[in-house]
Backbone bond lengths (Angstrom), bond angles and torsions (degrees), N, CA, C in turn:
res aa  C-N    CA-C-N  psi(-1)  N-CA   C-N-CA  omega(-1)  CA-C   N-CA-C  phi
1 M - - - 1.474 - - 1.579 104.52 -
2 S 1.284 117.93 132.82 1.543 123.02 -175.18 1.518 106.36 -74.47
3 E 1.344 117.41 142.45 1.439 127.38 -178.10 1.531 105.96 -67.88
4 T 1.277 118.51 -21.06 1.442 119.87 177.09 1.471 117.51 -91.29
5 A 1.462 115.46 -6.05 1.466 117.99 179.69 1.567 113.25 -62.40
6 K 1.287 113.79 152.75 1.413 118.43 179.19 1.483 107.18 -118.75
7 V 1.377 116.82 128.19 1.404 123.01 179.44 1.642 110.00 -99.09
8 K 1.376 115.17 135.26 1.402 112.57 174.70 1.543 112.03 -114.97
9 A 1.399 114.13 -10.63 1.457 112.19 -175.00 1.583 108.06 -145.29
10 V 1.348 116.18 150.06 1.430 119.22 176.87 1.612 104.11 -122.69
11 F 1.254 118.81 124.66 1.424 125.10 179.05 1.522 106.45 -99.63
12 L 1.287 123.89 136.16 1.431 124.07 -169.87 1.532 102.65 -136.94
13 D 1.505 108.93 135.65 1.516 120.89 167.18 1.577 103.85 -70.16
14 M 1.360 115.51 166.86 1.473 120.06 174.50 1.556 111.08 -110.97
15 D 1.270 118.23 -52.05 1.560 119.65 -174.67 1.567 110.67 -71.45
16 D 1.325 113.86 118.90 1.470 123.39 174.19 1.599 104.89 64.39
17 T 1.361 115.57 28.83 1.553 118.49 169.25 1.597 101.48 -130.01
18 L 1.330 112.90 -69.72 1.520 117.16 -173.32 1.590 104.66 -80.62
19 V 1.325 115.76 -34.62 1.401 126.03 -171.79 1.666 109.37 -127.12
20 L 1.289 114.70 136.88 1.469 116.45 179.89 1.597 107.05 -81.87
21 T 1.199 116.59 75.85 1.504 118.77 -177.74 1.510 114.15 -58.22
22 S 1.191 116.14 -35.95 1.526 126.66 -178.46 1.526 107.60 -64.95
23 A 1.321 117.33 -35.73 1.369 119.84 178.05 1.507 113.42 -75.38
24 C 1.352 113.09 -37.76 1.509 114.69 172.15 1.528 115.50 -63.86
25 D 1.364 111.12 -31.77 1.521 110.11 173.58 1.448 116.85 -63.61
26 E 1.371 119.91 -39.02 1.286 131.67 -178.92 1.515 110.98 -60.00
27 L 1.323 113.77 -47.04 1.481 116.75 174.31 1.515 113.83 -69.72
28 A 1.293 122.10 -31.73 1.342 120.48 175.51 1.629 111.67 -74.16
29 F 1.321 122.98 -29.35 1.353 123.27 171.29 1.491 114.89 -58.02
30 V 1.441 109.07 -42.45 1.492 108.16 179.43 1.537 113.54 -61.49
31 E 1.293 118.49 -39.45 1.467 118.85 174.39 1.512 115.43 -67.22
32 V 1.228 115.82 -35.46 1.531 122.40 174.81 1.514 114.61 -61.59
33 G 1.368 105.48 -40.82 1.593 111.71 173.75 1.473 113.62 -61.88
34 N 1.415 115.03 -47.71 1.435 119.35 179.10 1.505 109.96 -54.43
35 L 1.369 118.04 -45.75 1.419 118.46 -175.47 1.502 111.41 -74.05
36 A 1.299 122.40 -31.16 1.354 123.93 -178.27 1.645 111.49 -66.44
37 T 1.231 115.22 -38.44 1.469 119.03 179.05 1.549 107.68 -63.81
38 E 1.254 117.39 -30.37 1.582 116.02 171.68 1.431 119.81 -72.11
39 L 1.320 110.87 -38.69 1.493 123.84 -172.12 1.528 112.02 -82.88
40 V 1.406 120.01 -34.36 1.413 128.36 -167.53 1.541 103.89 -131.06
41 P 1.315 117.19 90.34 1.531 117.84 174.31 1.378 116.62 -53.59
42 G 1.315 124.39 131.55 1.507 125.40 178.57 1.445 115.83 84.63
43 V 1.311 125.44 5.19 1.268 131.95 -171.64 1.515 109.01 -67.68
44 D 1.283 123.67 132.68 1.457 130.30 165.67 1.516 111.88 -81.29
45 V 1.377 114.85 92.80 1.472 124.21 -174.58 1.653 110.20 -48.87
46 D 1.311 113.68 -47.98 1.454 120.44 179.01 1.348 110.82 -56.29
47 G 1.359 117.75 -44.09 1.530 119.65 -170.74 1.368 110.02 -75.32
48 L 1.410 112.85 -33.46 1.539 119.65 -176.96 1.559 107.79 -65.37
49 I 1.214 111.31 -48.26 1.623 117.91 177.00 1.508 111.28 -54.86
50 A 1.434 115.86 -50.29 1.276 120.03 -174.12 1.574 114.22 -66.62
51 G 1.417 118.33 -33.24 1.363 123.43 171.78 1.485 112.42 -63.18
52 F 1.393 119.88 -42.16 1.435 123.37 177.47 1.431 111.41 -66.87
53 R 1.393 119.88 -42.17 1.486 119.81 173.60 1.510 111.60 -54.34
54 K 1.425 116.12 -45.35 1.441 114.87 -173.91 1.625 108.17 -66.70
55 G 1.223 116.26 -37.63 1.498 118.23 179.41 1.488 111.24 -62.18
56 M 1.403 114.11 -43.94 1.611 119.13 175.52 1.404 111.33 -60.48
57 K 1.286 120.54 -41.63 1.523 124.62 177.92 1.443 113.42 -62.57
58 A 1.321 116.77 -37.86 1.497 120.92 -178.63 1.633 110.48 -81.06
59 T 1.296 119.69 -48.20 1.428 118.50 -172.50 1.464 103.38 -161.69
60 P 1.448 112.39 91.43 1.551 113.94 -176.14 1.444 113.88 -86.27
61 W 1.272 122.08 5.37 1.487 124.40 164.70 1.570 111.45 -161.54
62 D 1.307 117.23 162.66 1.480 123.05 177.80 1.551 107.10 -61.30
63 V 1.349 117.77 108.41 1.352 117.39 173.36 1.533 125.69 -63.86
64 E 1.440 107.36 -8.85 1.476 118.69 170.13 1.418 114.69 -89.54
65 Y 1.368 118.80 -11.22 1.457 129.30 -177.84 1.571 110.96 57.27
66 K 1.351 117.08 31.90 1.429 121.57 172.60 1.555 112.18 -89.88
67 I 1.321 115.08 -19.50 1.594 114.97 -175.92 1.630 101.64 -121.81
68 H 1.362 114.22 126.12 1.431 120.24 176.11 1.399 110.24 -48.02
69 V 1.414 119.22 143.60 1.346 127.96 -178.22 1.514 114.68 -55.11
70 D 1.458 117.78 -40.76 1.396 120.17 -179.48 1.459 107.66 -67.50
71 E 1.296 123.18 -46.28 1.477 128.36 179.56 1.528 107.25 -58.89
72 W 1.230 122.29 -41.37 1.416 124.98 -175.84 1.573 106.86 -70.26
73 R 1.275 119.96 -38.47 1.379 118.99 177.51 1.552 116.88 -78.22
74 A 1.367 112.89 -27.47 1.466 116.34 161.10 1.493 118.11 -51.94
75 G 1.347 110.24 -42.97 1.472 118.90 172.17 1.454 115.43 -61.07
76 L 1.274 121.47 -34.48 1.442 122.34 176.19 1.628 110.45 -71.44
77 W 1.336 121.87 -35.03 1.366 127.79 165.45 1.497 110.93 -58.55
78 H 1.145 122.32 -47.21 1.432 132.82 -177.60 1.605 106.16 -61.53
79 A 1.264 115.21 -52.44 1.551 116.08 177.96 1.477 110.19 -60.48
80 A 1.355 117.36 -38.40 1.496 115.10 -178.56 1.426 113.38 -66.53
81 I 1.375 118.68 -33.80 1.438 120.42 -177.28 1.596 105.22 -77.41
82 V 1.303 123.71 -35.20 1.481 125.31 -177.39 1.644 105.45 -68.39
83 E 1.272 115.95 -27.20 1.398 115.80 -177.87 1.579 109.26 -65.57
84 Q 1.419 116.11 -23.84 1.354 116.20 -178.76 1.655 110.54 -97.94
85 N 1.327 116.36 13.76 1.341 119.00 178.34 1.487 117.55 53.97
86 L 1.409 118.37 40.59 1.254 122.72 177.41 1.563 116.95 -116.23
87 E 1.343 117.52 166.69 1.408 121.05 177.49 1.558 110.35 -122.31
88 A 1.242 112.40 153.68 1.703 117.92 174.66 1.484 102.43 -64.16
89 G 1.443 108.38 156.12 1.447 118.86 175.89 1.577 111.90 -58.99
90 D 1.344 113.74 -31.45 1.444 115.33 -171.59 1.564 107.99 -106.64
91 G 1.306 114.92 12.38 1.521 124.11 -177.45 1.563 113.17 71.21
92 D 1.310 121.94 0.25 1.455 120.76 179.29 1.561 105.90 -98.93
93 L 1.286 118.17 81.30 1.447 120.36 178.09 1.461 119.97 -55.91
94 M 1.407 110.98 -43.67 1.523 116.34 -174.56 1.589 104.99 -72.24
95 G 1.394 118.00 -34.66 1.432 117.24 174.17 1.546 112.48 -60.81
96 A 1.201 112.58 -36.66 1.579 115.77 -179.90 1.549 111.18 -71.28
97 A 1.399 118.44 -34.44 1.389 124.33 172.25 1.503 110.62 -62.62
98 R 1.386 120.00 -45.64 1.370 122.42 179.17 1.608 112.07 -59.63
99 Q 1.281 117.75 -34.29 1.434 121.66 -179.68 1.503 109.00 -69.06
100 L 1.297 112.36 -41.04 1.536 115.34 -177.65 1.398 109.65 -64.05
101 Q 1.372 121.26 -37.22 1.417 129.91 -179.17 1.465 105.42 -64.74
102 T 1.238 120.86 -50.79 1.476 122.00 -174.91 1.480 112.44 -65.62
103 K 1.292 112.68 -32.81 1.539 117.09 179.87 1.632 104.20 -74.90
104 Y 1.259 123.38 -40.93 1.393 127.06 -178.33 1.565 106.80 -59.11
105 R 1.369 112.61 -55.46 1.573 114.91 -176.32 1.481 111.01 -64.44
106 D 1.369 123.06 -41.02 1.438 124.51 -174.76 1.565 114.64 -71.52
107 V 1.232 116.11 -36.62 1.419 119.72 176.58 1.494 117.19 -78.09
108 R 1.412 114.38 -30.64 1.422 120.14 166.81 1.507 111.34 -60.00
109 L 1.295 119.85 -56.19 1.418 121.74 -176.13 1.431 108.51 -64.25
110 S 1.349 129.69 -31.03 1.334 129.18 -175.38 1.738 111.52 -70.39
111 H 1.305 110.68 -11.76 1.500 120.87 175.94 1.392 109.36 -107.60
112 F 1.251 126.60 0.86 1.442 124.79 -168.76 1.440 111.61 -88.52
113 K 1.360 115.54 92.03 1.428 116.12 -176.42 1.652 104.40 -134.11
114 F 1.329 106.74 162.21 1.567 108.98 -178.84 1.594 106.21 -72.42
115 L 1.333 114.68 149.70 1.386 129.65 -179.23 1.593 101.21 -56.93
116 E 1.438 111.60 153.04 1.537 116.64 178.83 1.534 107.88 -70.92
117 G 1.351 109.30 133.26 1.480 112.71 -175.82 1.438 117.58 103.59
118 V 1.366 117.30 -24.40 1.492 123.17 178.84 1.373 111.53 -56.83
119 E 1.293 124.65 -54.29 1.369 130.00 -175.70 1.431 109.88 -52.56
120 G 1.369 124.50 -54.99 1.346 130.32 -178.71 1.603 109.25 -56.72
121 M 1.342 110.51 -47.32 1.454 113.38 -176.70 1.576 110.28 -60.46
122 I 1.175 120.82 -47.76 1.474 128.07 -176.64 1.573 105.40 -57.50
123 G 1.419 112.63 -50.82 1.370 115.86 176.15 1.533 122.84 -51.15
124 R 1.325 109.60 -43.28 1.447 120.52 175.59 1.525 115.81 -66.26
125 M 1.422 112.69 -41.41 1.447 116.75 170.39 1.473 115.73 -58.68
126 K 1.295 114.27 -42.70 1.605 115.68 -179.56 1.390 108.40 -70.76
127 G 1.392 121.29 -26.39 1.463 120.14 -178.19 1.409 111.64 -71.54
128 K 1.434 117.61 -22.28 1.545 120.31 177.52 1.437 107.54 -95.09
129 G 1.294 124.00 13.50 1.368 125.22 172.56 1.491 116.32 88.08
130 L 1.342 114.69 8.53 1.529 116.61 175.77 1.573 113.63 -80.81
131 Q 1.347 116.20 143.66 1.413 120.37 175.58 1.544 106.72 -92.22
132 T 1.426 116.34 144.56 1.499 116.32 -179.34 1.487 101.81 -129.36
133 V 1.349 113.21 137.64 1.503 121.52 178.43 1.439 109.16 -133.96
134 I 1.290 124.21 138.88 1.429 129.05 169.28 1.478 106.30 -87.80
135 I 1.335 112.84 144.06 1.490 121.27 173.39 1.457 104.54 -141.65
136 T 1.360 112.82 101.87 1.548 113.93 179.39 1.547 107.95 -123.83
137 N 1.293 108.13 141.17 1.484 121.13 -177.07 1.722 103.06 -86.89
138 G 1.302 117.58 165.41 1.326 120.49 173.65 1.490 113.62 132.51
139 H 1.268 119.12 173.55 1.497 127.14 170.56 1.581 110.62 -57.35
140 H 1.256 113.47 128.93 1.573 115.07 -172.28 1.343 109.74 -60.83
141 E 1.313 128.48 -41.83 1.460 128.34 -176.40 1.531 112.41 -68.81
142 V 1.347 116.77 -41.68 1.339 121.67 -176.97 1.597 109.11 -68.10
143 Q 1.286 112.91 -43.79 1.563 118.10 179.49 1.378 109.21 -67.49
144 R 1.242 127.68 -35.06 1.533 125.33 -175.48 1.549 105.18 -72.93
145 Q 1.476 117.26 -37.72 1.436 115.53 -179.26 1.529 112.16 -64.62
146 K 1.454 114.71 -34.86 1.548 117.47 174.98 1.470 109.68 -67.19
147 L 1.317 117.54 -37.21 1.549 119.99 -175.64 1.570 105.24 -63.69
148 V 1.362 113.51 -36.45 1.562 112.54 -174.05 1.620 101.97 -77.42
149 A 1.227 119.68 -35.24 1.426 124.71 -170.91 1.619 109.73 -62.07
150 C 1.398 109.64 -38.20 1.585 110.56 178.88 1.475 112.33 -101.55
151 D 1.428 111.72 13.91 1.558 113.33 -179.29 1.533 117.60 50.87
152 A 1.346 108.68 50.68 1.391 113.36 -178.30 1.458 124.03 -64.13
153 E 1.382 112.67 -27.10 1.450 124.78 -177.28 1.604 104.80 -69.77
154 R 1.201 118.66 -26.93 1.608 122.75 -173.77 1.544 104.30 -66.99
155 L 1.358 120.60 -34.79 1.414 128.01 178.72 1.560 115.51 -91.34
156 F 1.308 111.03 -41.14 1.413 120.43 -169.63 1.523 118.78 -104.94
157 G 1.317 113.25 -18.01 1.505 119.15 177.06 1.438 98.22 75.47
158 K 1.418 111.29 -139.07 1.480 126.38 177.47 1.525 119.38 -87.04
159 D 1.382 108.87 2.49 1.543 118.08 -171.36 1.606 105.35 -83.84
160 I 1.291 111.93 66.85 1.505 114.75 -178.37 1.567 109.10 -144.57
161 L 1.336 108.78 133.59 1.522 113.99 -171.66 1.501 105.28 -120.80
162 V 1.377 120.13 126.77 1.395 118.98 176.22 1.542 112.02 -112.42
163 G 1.311 116.20 120.04 1.365 118.37 -172.43 1.480 119.59 -55.39
164 G 1.470 111.68 -38.29 1.364 118.60 176.30 1.572 115.59 -57.61
165 E 1.350 114.77 -29.62 1.476 120.37 177.72 1.446 110.32 -73.94
166 E 1.335 120.08 -31.75 1.378 123.52 179.30 1.557 107.65 -66.04
167 V 1.436 113.39 -45.47 1.442 115.05 -175.08 1.387 110.83 -70.37
168 L 1.360 128.74 -26.03 1.348 127.87 167.08 1.503 118.55 -58.77
169 K 1.399 114.05 -28.60 1.393 121.09 -179.86 1.555 110.97 -91.32
170 G 1.266 112.79 7.27 1.573 116.52 179.01 1.561 111.63 84.64
171 E 1.337 115.27 14.06 1.424 117.34 -179.77 1.458 113.28 -109.20
172 Q 1.284 123.96 -161.00 1.524 123.85 -169.10 1.617 104.95 -121.83
173 E 1.430 106.63 160.47 1.416 117.26 176.40 1.481 105.79 -113.71
174 K 1.290 122.45 -174.68 1.528 126.27 179.73 1.574 100.66 -57.80
175 P 1.292 120.94 151.33 1.464 127.78 -7.90 1.519 118.96 -79.40
176 H 1.365 123.42 10.45 1.380 123.80 -174.00 1.547 109.77 -64.82
177 P 1.365 118.97 150.02 1.376 115.41 -175.65 1.589 109.39 -75.26
178 S 1.160 120.91 -21.83 1.561 120.24 -171.97 1.474 111.66 -57.62
179 I 1.392 121.82 -37.13 1.440 121.98 -179.29 1.527 112.36 -69.98
180 F 1.435 110.27 -31.39 1.567 110.11 173.23 1.496 112.15 -78.72
181 A 1.300 119.43 -18.88 1.552 122.13 167.31 1.448 107.88 -58.38
182 K 1.324 115.57 -49.73 1.488 119.51 -172.07 1.489 111.75 -67.41
183 A 1.488 110.80 -34.27 1.494 112.79 174.14 1.434 113.86 -65.16
184 C 1.304 114.88 -35.74 1.650 115.47 176.85 1.369 109.12 -65.13
185 K 1.360 120.70 -39.66 1.424 116.12 -178.60 1.602 113.01 -65.08
186 L 1.295 118.60 -37.07 1.368 124.45 175.59 1.643 109.40 -58.09
187 A 1.286 112.19 -47.91 1.515 121.31 -173.31 1.508 109.82 -80.83
188 G 1.365 116.21 -16.50 1.475 116.13 -179.22 1.484 114.22 69.10
189 C 1.289 114.25 45.15 1.463 119.80 -179.81 1.581 113.24 -145.35
190 T 1.329 121.11 169.81 1.339 123.77 173.46 1.588 116.41 -85.45
191 F 1.237 121.35 163.46 1.465 122.12 172.82 1.555 109.69 -51.99
192 E 1.290 122.15 -37.22 1.446 129.67 -175.64 1.503 112.29 -77.04
193 E 1.344 119.59 -8.19 1.268 128.98 175.13 1.656 121.72 -106.83
194 A 1.325 105.79 11.11 1.490 114.30 176.23 1.537 117.19 -136.23
195 V 1.329 114.69 153.30 1.458 126.63 175.22 1.411 109.68 -113.94
196 H 1.349 119.34 153.15 1.473 126.04 175.52 1.504 106.21 -125.75
197 V 1.319 112.37 138.09 1.426 124.68 175.12 1.377 114.22 -126.30
198 G 1.529 118.01 133.78 1.399 126.87 -172.43 1.469 110.77 -173.24
199 D 1.407 110.43 163.04 1.410 112.06 177.77 1.542 118.68 -95.80
200 S 1.309 116.01 -12.73 1.478 120.36 169.92 1.431 122.62 -81.98
201 L 1.336 114.47 113.70 1.500 117.68 169.61 1.365 117.10 -48.95
202 K 1.386 114.24 -47.36 1.509 127.26 -167.99 1.610 104.41 -72.70
203 S 1.235 121.18 -47.61 1.487 123.28 -174.34 1.542 117.88 -92.66
204 D 1.389 110.51 -47.29 1.471 116.01 179.31 1.438 118.59 -77.84
205 I 1.401 113.13 -57.05 1.495 114.93 -177.60 1.485 113.07 -74.97
206 Q 1.244 119.12 -34.05 1.397 121.21 178.54 1.593 108.91 -69.86
207 G 1.343 114.11 -37.87 1.559 119.83 175.90 1.452 109.12 -62.95
208 G 1.358 122.56 -43.82 1.426 121.18 -176.38 1.548 106.44 -69.33
209 I 1.237 121.55 -34.23 1.437 123.63 179.30 1.531 110.74 -70.13
210 N 1.287 116.65 -40.99 1.548 122.15 177.18 1.463 114.96 -59.65
211 A 1.466 111.87 -35.33 1.490 121.28 176.18 1.455 117.54 -81.36
212 K 1.432 114.10 -12.00 1.442 117.88 -179.15 1.451 107.72 66.92
213 L 1.383 123.85 40.56 1.385 121.75 171.21 1.472 115.12 -72.97
214 A 1.331 116.41 167.05 1.503 118.37 -175.56 1.404 112.85 -56.06
215 A 1.467 114.72 -40.02 1.419 115.76 -172.33 1.521 106.32 -165.12
216 T 1.345 116.78 162.14 1.445 125.34 178.01 1.369 110.51 -127.74
217 I 1.301 125.22 139.59 1.490 132.20 178.34 1.520 109.20 -121.64
218 W 1.203 108.03 121.28 1.644 117.76 -175.64 1.602 106.39 -97.97
219 I 1.361 116.78 124.67 1.366 118.17 176.42 1.612 101.56 -95.58
220 N 1.284 107.77 118.77 1.469 120.28 -171.63 1.547 104.98 -123.15
221 A 1.364 112.94 66.29 1.531 118.11 -179.62 1.621 111.16 -55.48
222 P 1.394 120.07 -46.99 1.428 117.98 -173.69 1.690 106.70 -71.49
223 G 1.174 116.55 -12.13 1.594 112.39 -178.69 1.495 113.00 77.76
224 K 1.342 119.94 19.46 1.348 126.24 -172.52 1.554 112.01 -71.80
225 E 1.336 120.66 159.00 1.397 121.02 -176.57 1.523 103.64 -82.10
226 L 1.393 115.92 153.83 1.452 121.17 -179.36 1.518 102.83 -74.46
227 P 1.325 116.85 126.46 1.521 120.07 -179.74 1.462 108.68 -66.06
228 P 1.288 116.68 163.44 1.334 128.78 -174.33 1.666 108.12 -70.28
229 N 1.210 119.24 140.49 1.514 122.96 175.53 1.563 108.70 62.43
230 S 1.309 120.60 18.67 1.486 120.75 -177.86 1.678 98.11 -87.98
231 P 1.445 116.23 165.20 1.383 118.14 169.83 1.525 111.99 -67.28
232 K 1.267 120.96 148.90 1.327 126.97 -175.10 1.487 116.67 -99.91
233 P 1.250 123.10 110.40 1.515 119.44 177.91 1.536 114.64 -71.70
234 T 1.295 112.05 153.78 1.504 113.97 178.33 1.496 111.21 -72.84
235 Y 1.274 122.57 -31.11 1.401 127.59 174.32 1.559 114.61 -138.82
236 T 1.272 119.93 153.24 1.448 125.60 -179.84 1.590 104.75 -130.23
237 V 1.316 107.02 132.13 1.548 116.54 174.50 1.551 109.45 -134.82
238 A 1.369 121.03 162.95 1.293 125.55 -173.67 1.578 109.72 -85.93
239 K 1.369 116.17 -35.72 1.532 122.29 178.10 1.468 107.34 -144.85
240 V 1.315 111.02 157.09 1.555 121.43 -171.79 1.549 108.10 -57.99
241 T 1.239 119.01 -32.88 1.466 111.41 -169.32 1.574 111.28 -75.06
242 E 1.343 118.97 -8.65 1.409 124.25 170.15 1.512 115.13 -73.36
243 I 1.289 119.47 -9.22 1.492 121.70 -172.03 1.627 101.55 -79.17
244 E 1.175 130.41 -18.09 1.348 134.82 -171.24 1.653 109.96 -60.32
245 E 1.352 110.96 -46.61 1.498 122.05 -179.88 1.555 107.87 -62.62
246 I 1.258 116.50 -39.76 1.523 126.54 179.26 1.575 104.75 -62.64
247 V 1.303 114.85 -63.05 1.428 119.46 -169.77 1.441 112.32 -65.44
248 N 1.330 121.90 -33.05 1.548 121.65 177.32 1.481 109.30 -57.08
249 K 1.323 121.30 -26.13 1.430 117.40 -179.28 1.524 115.66 -66.64
250 F 1.233 114.96 -18.89 1.427 123.45 -168.29 1.562 112.44 -118.22
251 V 1.309 120.67 12.92 1.380 123.62 177.96 1.474 112.03 -91.35
């Protein structure tokens, strides 16, 4: 990125960028584990959670959108219990699985808040005339629930794009350039006047590269090495509030 470049907009991922979603997951799993020991006698909680994680990584929702996302994820809990050859205390295994999913969803959302310092950072950016837009991939309903939980509209107004909503319209989410084109339209800028910030090399950094944005900023909280042959970010920071110093150079 040229030292003379001028940035007019900052696009931001949500999960594990503006909000530590992975930490919310861990807090939810503790509560799910406690409930599981009550509902399913003899359950191996670690194995249960590992089974659910495996299912979520493979297929976190029904790609045909015929089954509601909560029912689908209850099915993942059910499958994780069945793997242990166990039965619910009252004999209603699917009922127990639904209770686990409700607990997982509700506890996760109860902790889903912007990282400390985000609100002030966004306010200062806007004070300098920068436009800010959230671009988040994921199931449309799940992501909207998260956006409500962290009160995203209070900071970003309607400048929010949900990849799952694009998919439902037959369009594309990150890393496709089309969703970045929509963000540019919201922000009133060109691709060359925007930077994108996110934790996913595959979706965020590659997406910014595909759209030929001015720069990409990778949130690398674990401090891991950049994998071989991965998309290369323009900048790397440990947390989202560290981007302000970088962005200020180009305002």
